[in-house]
Each structure stands twice: as structure tokens, then as C-alpha cells.
C-alpha positions in Angstrom: 2.9 -21.9 56.2 1.5 -22.6 52.7 -1.5 -20.3 53.4 0.9 -17.4 54.5 2.9 -17.9 51.3 -0.2 -17.8 49.2 -1.5 -14.6 50.9 1.9 -12.9 50.4 2.0 -14.0 46.8 -1.6 -12.7 46.3 -0.8 -9.3 47.8 2.4 -9.0 45.7 0.5 -9.8 42.5 -2.3 -7.2 43.4 0.3 -4.5 44.2 2.3 -5.2 41.0 -0.9 -5.3 38.9 -2.0 -2.0 40.3 1.4 -0.5 39.6 1.5 -1.6 36.0 -2.1 -0.5 35.5 -1.2 2.9 36.8 1.8 3.1 34.5 -0.2 2.1 31.5 -2.8 4.9 31.9 -2.4 7.9 29.6 -1.5 11.3 30.9 -4.2 13.4 32.6 -4.5 15.8 29.5 -3.9 13.3 26.7 -0.7 13.4 24.6 2.2 15.5 25.6 4.6 12.9 26.9 8.2 13.8 26.1 9.8 11.0 24.2 13.3 10.2 23.0 13.5 10.0 19.2 16.9 8.5 18.7 15.6 5.0 17.9 12.8 6.1 15.7 13.1 6.1 12.0 12.6 9.4 10.0 9.6 7.8 8.3 7.9 6.9 11.6 8.5 10.4 13.0 7.0 12.1 9.9 4.0 9.7 10.1 3.5 10.6 13.8 3.8 14.3 12.9 1.1 14.0 10.3 -1.4 12.4 12.7 -1.1 15.1 15.5 -2.3 18.7 15.7 1.1 19.6 17.1 4.4 17.8 17.0 7.6 19.5 18.3 11.1 17.9 18.0 14.3 19.3 19.3 17.0 19.2 16.7 19.3 21.7 18.3 20.8 21.5 21.8 17.7 22.2 23.9 14.6 24.4 24.1 11.9 25.2 26.6 8.5 24.1 25.3 5.2 25.4 26.9 1.9 24.0 25.5 -1.4 24.9 27.0 -5.1 24.8 26.1 -6.1 28.4 25.4 -7.4 29.9 28.7 -7.0 26.5 30.4 -4.6 23.8 31.5 -0.9 23.7 30.9 -0.2 20.4 29.1 3.6 20.7 29.0 6.1 23.1 30.4 9.5 21.4 30.0 13.1 21.9 28.8 13.6 19.4 26.1 17.0 18.1 24.9 18.2 17.2 21.5 16.3 14.2 20.0 13.3 14.5 22.3 9.8 15.2 20.9 6.3 15.8 22.1 3.0 15.7 20.3 -0.6 16.7 21.1 -4.0 16.1 19.5 -6.2 18.7 21.3 -8.2 20.9 18.8 -6.6 24.2 19.9 -3.2 24.8 21.6 -1.2 27.9 22.6 2.5 27.1 22.1 5.6 29.0 23.3 9.0 27.9 22.1 12.0 29.1 24.0 14.6 28.5 21.2 12.9 28.5 17.8 16.2 27.8 16.0 16.5 24.5 18.0 13.2 22.8 17.1 11.1 21.4 14.2 7.4 22.2 14.6 4.6 20.5 12.6 1.1 21.8 12.8 -1.5 19.4 11.3 1.4 17.5 9.6 2.8 20.7 7.9 6.3 21.8 8.8 6.1 25.4 10.2 9.4 27.2 9.8 9.9 29.2 13.0 13.7 29.2 12.8 13.9 33.0 12.3 11.7 33.9 15.2 12.7 35.5 18.5 13.3 33.4 21.6 10.0 32.9 23.4 8.0 32.7 20.1 4.3 32.1 20.7 1.7 30.8 18.3 -1.7 29.0 18.3 -2.0 25.5 16.7 -5.6 24.5 15.7 -7.0 21.4 14.2 -8.3 21.7 10.7 
């Protein structure tokens, strides 16, 4: 009986270890995980924006955000809600913002004012 209990415990620990290892791995393309910004201080958000090639935060109601490597993989194609943000550190990115009035965009730490652009505004963000 004790051996069966030990085997069950061992299998449970292996399964849980594999699950948490999988959850700790970064996304397949690096960066691009949509995060909630409600609990983050303004200073921490601005520091994060300064370290990334692209940082997009939804300040309005919502916006579609499409980010891809030029001529390659789509890194993010989501509808983000107010307070959510996403950041990327790839050297070159094609970006399409569904509602430019609803987002703050930082490219290489510099705020890019896109508030007057048409819906579906597209631009390229490149590392310095």
C-alpha cells in the first residue's frame, strides 16, 4: 500500500512539475503577452516602455492590435481592453492599430502620437 501511494505521489509531482515548467516558458515569438496594467505604477510602466522596441497600452475603451515581423510571423492579433498593454523587443515590427485614439504607443521609449490617425493605422517600429 505504501509503494502504491509513493508511486501515485511521484506521478503527481512529475505531472505538476511539467505543467508549471510549461507555464513558465516564454511565448513562441518572445514578448507580446497581453498584460493587465491596473496594478502597475506609472513609473514602472514608463520604465517598461523605455526598454522595449514597441509598447502599446490601451487607454480608451478597446482597440485591435496586430503586430507582426515584416514578411513573417504574426506575434499578436488581439482586441485589447482598457488597461491592457503589450510589448515587443524584436528589431523590426509591422504594427496595425484598430483605434489609434484609444492607445498610447511607445517606439524605442519615445511616445508616438497617433491619436489623429485613421482607424487601422499601420506603421513600422524598428530598433535603433
